[in-house]
Structures are given as structure tokens and as C-alpha cells.
C-alpha positions in Angstrom: 3.1 113.8 -66.0 2.4 111.6 -69.2 -0.7 112.1 -71.0 -3.6 109.8 -70.5 -4.2 107.3 -73.0 -7.1 107.9 -75.2 -9.7 105.6 -76.8 -8.9 107.0 -80.3 -5.3 105.9 -79.8 -6.6 102.5 -80.5 -8.4 103.3 -83.8 -7.8 102.2 -87.0 -9.4 101.9 -90.5 -10.7 98.4 -91.6 -12.0 97.7 -95.1 -15.5 96.1 -94.2 -14.6 93.0 -96.8 -11.8 91.9 -94.5 -14.4 91.3 -91.6 -14.4 87.5 -91.7 -18.0 86.3 -92.4 -17.2 82.5 -92.4 -14.1 80.7 -91.0 -11.4 79.2 -93.1 -12.1 75.8 -94.8 -9.6 74.2 -92.4 -9.2 75.5 -89.0 -5.1 75.2 -89.0 -5.1 76.9 -92.5 -5.9 80.5 -91.6 -2.8 82.7 -91.6 -0.9 83.6 -88.6 1.1 87.0 -88.3 4.2 86.2 -85.9 5.3 89.3 -84.1 8.4 89.8 -82.0 7.2 92.4 -79.4 10.6 93.5 -78.4 12.1 94.3 -82.0 8.5 94.7 -84.2 9.8 92.3 -86.6 6.8 90.2 -88.5 6.8 87.1 -90.2 3.9 85.5 -92.2 2.9 82.1 -91.8 -0.1 79.7 -91.6 -1.5 78.8 -88.5 -0.2 75.0 -88.9 3.1 76.4 -88.4 2.8 77.4 -84.9 5.1 74.3 -84.0 8.1 76.0 -85.7 7.9 78.7 -83.2 7.2 77.0 -80.2 10.0 75.0 -78.0 10.0 72.0 -75.7 9.1 73.1 -72.3 6.6 75.6 -73.3 3.4 75.8 -71.7 0.2 76.2 -73.6 -2.7 77.7 -71.6 -6.0 77.1 -73.2 -9.6 78.2 -72.3 -12.2 75.1 -72.2 -15.2 77.1 -72.2 -17.9 75.9 -74.4 -20.5 78.4 -76.2 -24.2 77.8 -75.6 -26.8 78.5 -78.5 -28.4 81.4 -76.5 -30.2 83.2 -79.5 -33.7 82.3 -79.3 -36.5 83.4 -81.6 -40.2 84.1 -81.0 -43.1 86.5 -80.5 -44.3 88.9 -77.9 -47.7 90.2 -77.3 -46.9 93.3 -79.6 -44.9 91.8 -82.3 -44.9 88.8 -84.3 -41.1 88.4 -84.6 -38.6 88.9 -81.8 -35.1 87.8 -80.8 -33.7 87.0 -77.2 -30.2 86.8 -76.5 -29.8 85.1 -73.2 -26.7 86.5 -71.4 -26.5 85.5 -67.6 -28.2 83.4 -65.4 -29.1 85.6 -62.6 -29.7 84.6 -58.6 -33.0 86.0 -57.6 -35.2 85.9 -54.7 -36.2 82.3 -53.7 -39.8 83.1 -53.9 -39.1 83.4 -58.0 -37.4 80.1 -58.1 -39.3 76.9 -58.8 -38.8 73.9 -60.8 -38.8 74.3 -64.6 -37.9 78.4 -64.4 -34.8 80.5 -64.2 -34.1 84.1 -64.4 -31.8 85.7 -66.9 -30.5 88.9 -67.9 -31.0 89.3 -71.8 -30.9 91.5 -74.8 -34.4 91.5 -76.8 -34.5 92.9 -80.2 -36.6 95.2 -80.7 -35.9 96.1 -77.3 -38.4 99.1 -77.6 -41.5 97.0 -78.4 -41.1 95.2 -74.9 -42.5 96.5 -71.6 -42.2 95.3 -67.9 -44.7 92.4 -67.7 -44.8 91.4 -71.4 -45.0 87.6 -71.9 -42.9 86.4 -74.7 -43.2 83.1 -76.3 -39.9 81.6 -77.7 -38.3 78.3 -79.2 -41.2 76.9 -81.1 -43.4 77.7 -78.0 -41.4 75.5 -75.7 -40.4 78.5 -73.5 -42.1 81.6 -72.0 -40.6 84.6 -70.8 -42.0 87.4 -68.4 -40.1 90.8 -68.6 -39.6 91.5 -64.9 -37.6 94.6 -65.3 -35.6 96.8 -67.8 -31.8 97.4 -67.2 -29.4 99.6 -68.5 -27.8 99.3 -72.0 -31.1 97.6 -73.7 -30.9 94.7 -71.1 -33.8 92.9 -69.4 -34.4 90.6 -66.5 -36.5 87.7 -67.7 -38.1 84.8 -65.9 -38.2 81.7 -68.0 -40.7 79.0 -67.7 -40.4 75.6 -69.8 -40.7 71.9 -69.3 -37.7 69.7 -68.9 -34.0 71.2 -69.0 -33.5 74.6 -70.5 -30.2 73.5 -71.8 -31.8 70.8 -73.8 -34.2 73.3 -75.3 -31.2 75.8 -76.1 -29.5 73.0 -78.1 -32.5 72.1 -79.8 -33.9 75.4 -80.6 -31.3 78.1 -80.1 -28.8 79.3 -82.4 -25.1 79.9 -81.6 -24.6 83.9 -80.8 -22.2 84.6 -83.4 -20.7 88.4 -83.0 -23.2 91.2 -84.5 -20.5 91.9 -87.2 -21.2 88.8 -88.8 -24.0 89.3 -90.9 -23.9 86.8 -93.6 -26.6 83.9 -92.6 -28.4 82.9 -95.5 -26.2 84.8 -98.1 -23.6 83.4 -100.4 -20.2 82.6 -98.8 -17.3 84.4 -100.2 -14.9 81.4 -99.6 -15.3 78.8 -102.3 -14.4 75.6 -100.1 -17.7 75.7 -98.5 -19.1 74.6 -101.8 -18.1 71.1 -101.0 -20.1 68.6 -99.3 -23.2 69.9 -100.3 -22.9 73.1 -99.0 -23.6 75.0 -102.4 -21.8 78.1 -101.4 -24.2 78.9 -98.4 -23.1 79.0 -95.0 -25.8 77.5 -92.9 -26.1 79.0 -89.3 -26.0 75.5 -88.1 -22.3 75.1 -89.2 -21.9 77.8 -86.5 -22.4 75.2 -83.7 -18.9 73.3 -84.9 -16.9 76.1 -86.2 -17.8 78.8 -83.2 -16.5 76.2 -80.8 -12.9 74.8 -79.9 -12.3 71.7 -80.5 -11.6 71.2 -77.0 -14.5 73.3 -75.6 -16.0 71.3 -72.4 -17.7 73.6 -70.0 -20.8 75.4 -71.2 -21.9 78.9 -70.2 -20.2 81.2 -72.7 -22.0 83.6 -75.1 -18.8 84.3 -76.9 -16.2 81.6 -78.2 -12.4 82.4 -77.0 -11.7 83.0 -80.8 -7.8 82.4 -80.5 -8.6 78.7 -79.7 -10.7 78.3 -83.2 -7.6 77.6 -85.2 -6.6 74.3 -83.5 -6.9 71.0 -84.7 -6.5 67.5 -83.2 -3.6 67.2 -85.6 -1.8 70.2 -84.6 -2.4 69.6 -80.9 -0.9 66.1 -81.2 2.1 67.7 -83.0 2.6 70.3 -80.3 2.5 67.2 -77.9 4.9 65.0 -79.5 7.3 68.2 -79.8 7.4 68.4 -75.7 4.9 71.5 -75.3 2.6 70.8 -72.4 -0.9 71.9 -72.5 -2.9 72.9 -69.7 -6.6 74.3 -69.3 -8.6 76.8 -67.6 -12.2 77.9 -67.9 -13.3 81.6 -68.4 -17.0 81.9 -69.3 -16.9 84.9 -71.9 -19.7 87.2 -71.4 -21.2 90.2 -73.1 -18.5 92.5 -72.0 -16.4 91.2 -74.8 -18.4 93.3 -77.4 -19.2 96.1 -75.0 -17.6 99.1 -76.5 -15.4 101.8 -74.7 -17.6 104.9 -74.6 -15.1 107.0 -72.4 -12.4 109.3 -74.0 -9.7 108.3 -71.4 -9.2 105.0 -71.4 -8.5 104.3 -67.7 -12.2 105.7 -67.1 -13.6 102.3 -68.7 -15.3 99.9 -66.5 -14.9 95.8 -67.5 -17.7 93.7 -66.9 -17.3 90.7 -64.8 -16.6 87.4 -65.8 -16.4 84.0 -63.9 -13.5 81.6 -64.4 -12.3 78.4 -62.8 -8.5 77.6 -62.8 -7.5 73.9 -61.9 -5.1 73.0 -59.2 -2.8 71.3 -62.1 -3.1 74.4 -64.3 -2.0 76.8 -61.4 1.0 74.2 -60.7 2.0 73.8 -64.1 2.4 77.8 -64.3 4.2 77.9 -61.1 6.7 75.3 -62.3 7.1 76.7 -65.6 7.8 80.1 -64.3 10.4 78.8 -61.7 12.2 76.9 -64.4 12.3 79.9 -66.9 10.1 77.9 -69.4 7.5 80.2 -71.4 4.1 80.5 -70.6 1.9 81.0 -73.8 -1.6 82.3 -73.4 -4.1 81.2 -76.1 -6.5 84.0 -76.5 -7.3 87.4 -74.3 -9.5 85.5 -71.9 -6.8 83.0 -71.0 -4.6 86.2 -70.2 -7.3 87.8 -68.2 -8.0 84.7 -65.9 -4.3 84.1 -65.5 -3.4 87.7 -64.6 -6.3 88.2 -62.3 -5.5 85.1 -60.5 -1.6 85.8 -59.9 -0.1 86.8 -56.8 3.4 87.7 -57.2 3.7 85.7 -60.2 2.2 82.6 -58.6 -1.5 81.6 -59.9 -4.0 80.7 -57.5 -6.3 77.7 -58.3 -10.1 77.7 -57.9 -13.2 79.8 -58.9 -12.8 83.8 -59.2 -14.7 86.5 -60.9 -12.8 89.4 -62.8 -13.2 92.5 -63.9 -9.6 93.0 -64.4 -9.1 95.9 -67.3 -5.3 95.2 -69.2 -4.2 98.3 -71.0 -0.6 99.8 -71.8 1.1 100.3 -68.6 -0.1 97.0 -67.2 2.7 94.7 -65.9 2.3 91.3 -66.5 3.2 88.7 -64.2 2.5 85.3 -65.9 2.3 85.2 -69.6 5.6 85.2 -71.9 3.8 84.9 -75.4 0.3 85.2 -76.8 -1.9 83.5 -79.3 -5.0 86.1 -80.4 -7.0 87.1 -83.3 -7.4 90.6 -84.9 -9.8 92.9 -82.4 -11.8 95.6 -83.1 -10.8 99.2 -83.3 -10.9 100.8 -79.8 -11.7 97.6 -78.1 -10.6 96.4 -74.8 -9.1 93.3 -76.5 -6.9 95.5 -78.5 -5.8 97.6 -75.6 -4.8 94.2 -73.9 -2.8 93.1 -76.7 -1.3 96.6 -77.3 -0.4 96.4 -73.3 1.6 93.0 -74.0 3.5 93.7 -77.2 3.3 97.8 -77.1 1.1 99.9 -79.0 3.1 101.3 -81.7 4.2 97.5 -82.7 0.5 96.2 -82.4 -0.7 99.0 -84.8 2.0 98.6 -87.2 1.0 94.9 -87.6 -2.5 95.7 -88.1 -1.6 98.1 -90.9 0.3 95.3 -92.3 -2.1 92.8 -91.9 -4.7 95.3 -93.7 -2.2 95.9 -96.6 -1.7 91.9 -97.0 -5.4 91.4 -96.6 -5.6 89.3 -93.6 -9.3 88.0 -92.5 -10.2 90.3 -89.1 -12.3 89.4 -85.9 -13.9 86.0 -84.6 -13.5 83.9 -87.8 -10.6 85.7 -89.2 -6.8 84.8 -88.9 -4.3 84.9 -86.1 -1.3 86.6 -84.4 1.7 85.1 -82.4 3.1 87.5 -80.4 6.7 86.4 -78.9 
């Protein structure tokens, strides 16, 4: 009987200075490590060379979700400064629902200073929040009250929920190109509204970007289209589970959080046709993989809305995808496990070692991999 996979099997040592704090100056100028998942062979290119590896008839599936600026700042009855990250709107008792109110699960920092019943004043006094209950892992249920539309207030006062390992706001950018256009070497958090978002983002509701898609430009998409590569969308609303660490020793004991998705009929039909005709289905990002694989039955992808808590790790048998575009992921993360399931753990960890040796940039704003 084989030994169970352990979380430690997906650990690696990353120098902190390789964690990208800002994106590449041009989206498609990020580096691209091309990994052959059958031979383990690697090539080193830049992302705009992607067209060299795709063939006429290939089907590229993208995630059109749009990140909302869900980080809010304000004060509480006990502290002058408090930060709230809205995670997920929650359906509650109809008695709590009124015009200009909604209930959200949220992270609050510092969480220890907040008690049930406390009132928070957020977003330049335009939103008030009552703490209804404390939940596990630092989460709270909040009832928000506001005038007008919450989405408008978020875009006016909120900040993008960039991952916690990005700590550079208000500091000198390590990447000189941002000294252009009056940036003066400072990466303004407002710039995240453009760059922590794909160029094709449409449907609001994510609190993290589908980062493999951050490298695409309109010009690159036009090049691919002219080359005979089809591009079709789905939407998976990336939630807090993206950053949830694996806290168990044995991989198969981890429980993924649920995320909503929507697959248009045109996408389901396009995937079905590609598989029938022997054309490659190429997923842009792990979020796209999770939606497609959850919606697949005997290789056919069902259209419509769904909720997935699928956990893909080595041993999983893929039904849909033939190639994958992805970024470099955190040690011991479920995303690294998914990539390892597709390309093989030894090949992926070898690729990560080479990327570190060649000083690739890691994580959300970092460089990319193409696994073929």
C-alpha cells in the first residue's frame, strides 16, 4: 500500500526577495518557464512567446471573474484604526434584510479587539458594520448598512485585496520601469486596481485575481486569435480558500472551501467539440481547472452554475485539460498540489528549483509557467 502524500512533500525554500511585490512593467514581458510534463524538459522564454507553443485549433479557457476592492479601513468603538476584508456575501434571515443593508463574512484586523455587538465605521463614514457573530479562523459575520449601492462605495473607498505576502505599499518599487509616467519609483496601491485584474475581467465578486491571466494583453490575444486559437470564458469567483493554508500532515485530510462558478453553454460545447476532435484544451490558471474538472462528467463539461470544493492533488485523473498556464505558487499550497497532479510532483519541484536558481519572480505578480 503506497504511503499517503504529506503536505511537507510540497515544501520548498524560496528567498524572500523572489516574491514579486509589483508586476512586470508590461504584462506580457514576464518570464515564461515551459515544462514538458512527460519528459520534464524545460525552456525559458517570455510570456509573449506563448504563441510559439500553441497550435491552430487549440482551445484556451479563461476565467472572466473581476476582483472587487474589498479592503476597507475605518475605526471601531475600541480602536482608532481597523481593517476589514469582505470575503463573501451571506444569505441571512429575511428579518435582517433591508434596503441599504447586507450581511458579509469578513476578516477584521486586529480581530482580538472586536466583540459581538461592536459597531464599526468604515469607508470615510459611508458604511457602518455591526458584528453579529465570531466565526472560526478569524472570521466575523457583519451586517453592513449604507446609502446607495455597496458596489459603488467599494470602488470609491476600497482597496484591492492583494495577497498578504505583498507588503510593499508606500515603499520604493524594486522595478525601475515604474519610475516612468510620474511614478517616481513608488508603487501606488491604486495601481493595483488595474494590474491586479485581467484585461478581460467582467463579472465582479472575487477577492483574489486569477493570476495566470494577468500576463495577457489585447495584442497577445489578437495574435493568438489570428493564429487560429479559440478563446472561451467561464467565471469562478475566487474566494478566501485561495490563501487558506493546509494545516494537516496528510494531504487527503485537507478540506477545500467552496467557490461558485458559471460555465456558459458556448464554453461547454467548445470543450466537448475540442475533446471529440482531438484538439487541446488549455486552462489559463488553476481556477479554470477547478471549474472545468468539477463540471465534467465522463469528459463532457456541463454548462450552468455550480459550487465546487474539488481538491486536486497527485493521483487525480484529469478529464478535460491537456495543458496549463499558471504562476508559481506558495510552498505546501493546494495550488502547488494541483499543478503537481497535472505535471508530476518531481517534475514540478525540479522546475521550481530551476526557477529559483534563475531568479524567476514568484506568486501573484510573478512570472508564469506553461505546462504542455
